[in-house]
Each structure stands twice: as C-alpha cells, then as structure tokens.
C-alpha positions in Angstrom: 52.7 -46.5 -30.9 52.2 -45.6 -26.8 49.1 -48.7 -25.9 46.5 -47.0 -23.6 42.9 -46.8 -23.6 42.2 -44.3 -26.4 45.2 -46.3 -28.8 43.8 -49.8 -28.1 39.6 -48.2 -28.8 41.0 -46.7 -31.7 42.5 -49.4 -33.1 39.0 -51.4 -32.2 37.3 -49.4 -33.8 39.3 -49.1 -37.8 39.3 -53.2 -36.8 35.1 -52.6 -36.1 34.7 -51.0 -39.5 37.6 -53.0 -41.8 34.8 -55.5 -40.9 32.2 -53.6 -42.5 30.4 -52.2 -39.2 29.6 -48.7 -39.0 30.8 -46.7 -35.6 29.1 -44.0 -34.2 29.4 -41.1 -31.9 28.6 -42.0 -28.2 27.1 -38.2 -27.5 25.5 -37.9 -30.9 23.5 -41.1 -30.4 22.7 -39.9 -26.8 18.5 -40.0 -26.1 19.5 -36.0 -26.2 21.8 -36.2 -28.7 21.3 -35.9 -32.3 20.6 -40.1 -34.2 19.0 -40.6 -30.5 19.1 -44.5 -31.0 16.8 -44.8 -27.6 14.8 -43.0 -25.7 15.5 -43.0 -22.4 19.9 -43.1 -20.6 18.8 -46.5 -18.9 16.5 -48.0 -22.0 19.2 -51.2 -23.0 18.5 -52.2 -26.4 18.5 -49.2 -29.3 15.7 -49.5 -31.6 16.8 -49.9 -34.9 17.5 -47.3 -37.3 15.6 -48.2 -40.1 
C-alpha cells in the first residue's frame, strides 16, 4: 500500500467506522451543503443532528 495523505485518511475513517463512529462527506455538511451541521463557516461547535 502506498503511504500518502489519502491512504492514511481512508484507513483512519475505516478504523473509526469499525468502532462505531459515523463518517460524513465534508462538502455535504458545510453551511450550504445538503446536510449542514453548522450555520456559518466560522462556527466552531456543531449543533446536534437531533
């Protein structure tokens, strides 16, 4: 396996999924994305999905 940023990121995401975390695609959770997790790009803390 070639070791670069992409391969490390994918492996880390697989590990996190394996221990029960949900991963999300970055562009979809931006303020103007399909499933925004914050109101502004400057917001540091995400609001609850519930």
